[in-house]
C-alpha positions as CSV (number, residue, x, y, z in Angstrom):
1,M,3.8,17.7,156.5
2,K,0.2,15.6,157.3
3,V,1.6,13.8,160.4
4,Q,3.4,17.0,161.7
5,Q,0.1,18.9,161.5
6,H,-1.5,16.1,163.6
7,I,1.0,16.2,166.1
8,G,0.6,19.9,166.4
9,D,-3.1,19.4,166.7
10,I,-2.9,16.9,169.3
11,F,-0.4,19.0,171.4
12,W,-2.8,21.9,171.3
13,L,-6.0,19.6,171.9
14,T,-4.3,18.3,175.1
15,I,-3.3,21.7,176.2
16,G,-6.6,22.9,175.6
17,M,-8.2,19.8,177.8
18,Y,-5.6,20.5,180.4
19,I,-6.5,24.1,181.1
20,A,-10.0,23.6,180.9
21,I,-9.8,21.0,183.4
22,K,-7.8,23.5,185.6
23,G,-10.0,26.2,184.9
24,Y,-13.1,24.2,185.9
25,L,-11.3,23.4,189.3
26,L,-10.7,27.0,190.0
27,G,-14.2,27.4,189.7
28,L,-16.6,28.9,186.6
29,G,-19.1,31.0,188.6
30,N,-22.0,32.2,186.5
31,L,-22.5,34.3,183.4
32,H,-23.2,37.4,185.5
33,H,-20.5,36.8,188.4
34,P,-17.9,34.6,186.6
35,G,-15.4,32.7,188.9
36,P,-11.5,32.8,188.7
37,G,-11.3,30.0,186.1
38,F,-14.2,31.1,184.0
39,I,-12.1,32.7,181.2
40,F,-9.5,30.0,181.1
41,F,-12.3,27.6,180.7
42,V,-14.0,29.6,177.9
43,A,-10.2,30.0,176.3
44,A,-9.6,26.2,176.4
45,L,-13.2,25.5,174.7
46,F,-12.1,27.2,172.0
47,L,-8.7,25.8,171.6
48,I,-10.3,22.1,172.0
49,I,-12.8,23.1,169.4
50,L,-10.3,24.4,166.9
51,S,-7.8,21.7,167.1
52,A,-10.7,19.2,166.7
53,I,-11.8,20.9,163.4
54,D,-8.1,21.2,162.2
55,I,-7.8,17.4,163.2
56,I,-10.9,16.4,161.2
57,G,-10.0,18.9,158.5
58,T,-6.6,17.6,157.8
59,S,-7.8,14.0,158.1
60,I,-10.6,14.6,155.4
61,R,-8.2,16.5,152.9
62,K,-6.8,14.4,150.4
63,L,-3.2,14.7,149.4
64,G,-2.4,15.8,145.9
65,K,-0.1,13.9,143.6
66,D,2.4,16.9,143.1
67,E,2.4,17.9,147.1
68,D,6.0,17.3,148.6
69,R,5.5,15.1,151.7
70,N,9.0,16.4,153.0
71,E,8.4,20.3,152.6
72,H,9.7,22.0,155.5
73,P,7.1,24.4,156.9
74,W,9.6,27.6,156.9
75,T,10.1,27.4,153.3
76,D,8.0,30.1,151.9
77,L,8.1,32.2,155.0
78,R,9.3,35.9,154.2
79,W,12.1,36.5,156.8
80,E,12.4,40.1,155.7
81,K,8.5,40.7,156.9
82,V,9.1,38.8,160.0
83,L,11.8,41.0,161.2
84,M,10.2,44.1,160.2
85,V,7.3,43.4,162.2
86,A,9.3,42.5,165.2
87,G,11.1,45.5,165.1
88,V,8.1,48.0,164.7
89,L,6.7,46.2,167.5
90,L,9.6,46.7,169.8
91,A,9.8,50.1,168.9
92,Y,6.2,50.3,169.4
93,I,6.8,49.0,173.1
94,L,9.8,51.2,173.7
95,S,7.8,54.6,172.5
96,F,4.4,53.9,173.9
97,D,5.0,55.8,177.1
98,I,7.1,58.5,175.7
99,L,4.8,59.1,172.6
100,G,1.7,58.4,174.1
101,F,-1.3,55.9,172.6
102,F,-2.3,58.1,169.8
103,L,1.0,58.6,168.0
104,S,2.7,55.2,169.1
105,T,-0.3,53.6,167.9
106,F,-0.5,55.7,164.5
107,F,3.1,55.3,163.8
108,L,2.9,51.3,164.4
109,M,-0.5,50.8,162.1
110,V,0.9,53.1,159.3
111,L,4.3,51.1,159.4
112,L,2.5,47.8,159.6
113,F,-0.1,48.7,156.8
114,K,2.4,50.5,154.3
115,G,5.6,48.6,155.1
116,V,4.0,44.6,155.5
117,E,1.0,45.0,153.3
118,F,2.0,47.7,150.7
119,T,-1.2,49.6,150.5
120,K,-1.3,53.1,149.3
121,W,-0.7,55.9,152.0
122,W,-3.8,57.4,152.1
123,I,-5.5,53.8,152.6
124,A,-2.7,53.2,155.6
125,I,-3.3,56.4,157.0
126,L,-7.1,56.4,157.0
127,S,-6.8,52.9,158.3
128,S,-4.8,53.7,161.0
129,L,-7.1,56.3,162.2
130,I,-10.0,54.3,162.1
131,T,-8.1,51.7,164.0
132,I,-6.9,54.3,166.7
133,S,-10.3,55.6,167.0
134,I,-12.2,52.2,167.5
135,S,-9.5,51.1,170.2
136,Y,-10.1,54.5,171.6
137,G,-13.5,54.2,171.9
138,I,-13.5,50.8,173.2
139,F,-10.8,50.8,176.0
140,N,-10.9,54.4,177.0
141,V,-14.5,55.5,176.7
142,W,-16.5,52.4,177.0
143,L,-14.0,50.5,179.5
144,K,-12.4,53.4,181.0
145,V,-8.9,52.2,180.7
146,P,-6.3,55.1,181.2
147,F,-3.8,55.6,178.0
148,P,-0.4,57.0,178.3
149,T,-0.7,60.7,177.2
150,G,2.8,61.1,176.1
151,F,5.1,64.3,176.1
152,M,2.6,66.0,173.7
153,G,-0.5,65.7,176.4
154,F,-2.5,63.7,174.0
């Protein structure tokens, strides 16, 4: 498992370096007037840093005696949750223009909080309302990004 982790880390480190070089060649600009390659360069730096941290952490970590070295990475995956999240996201995409931002995002968040994380109903509803309020405040009020209103007008 350790070798597979190193291969993945080296792959993402290489991708990060490639994107950083291409972003730099596009032009970084400055902080007040970023160039077309600025966001790519910054994202690539994060990818490089995180890959390097994982390489170092995996190299330092000592393997336990009981650890199965041939363990398949998909062994403990809960497929029913993966399929549920994929289905809920597909329904969200299909209903976004019809129901609008508020209703479709509310249903998405409630289903994810209640169906995947098995929280109490009141926590799922309250968390969904908080998420919608914060998202609306950031994107619609602050950044002026219009959301679809849906058939009910909100």
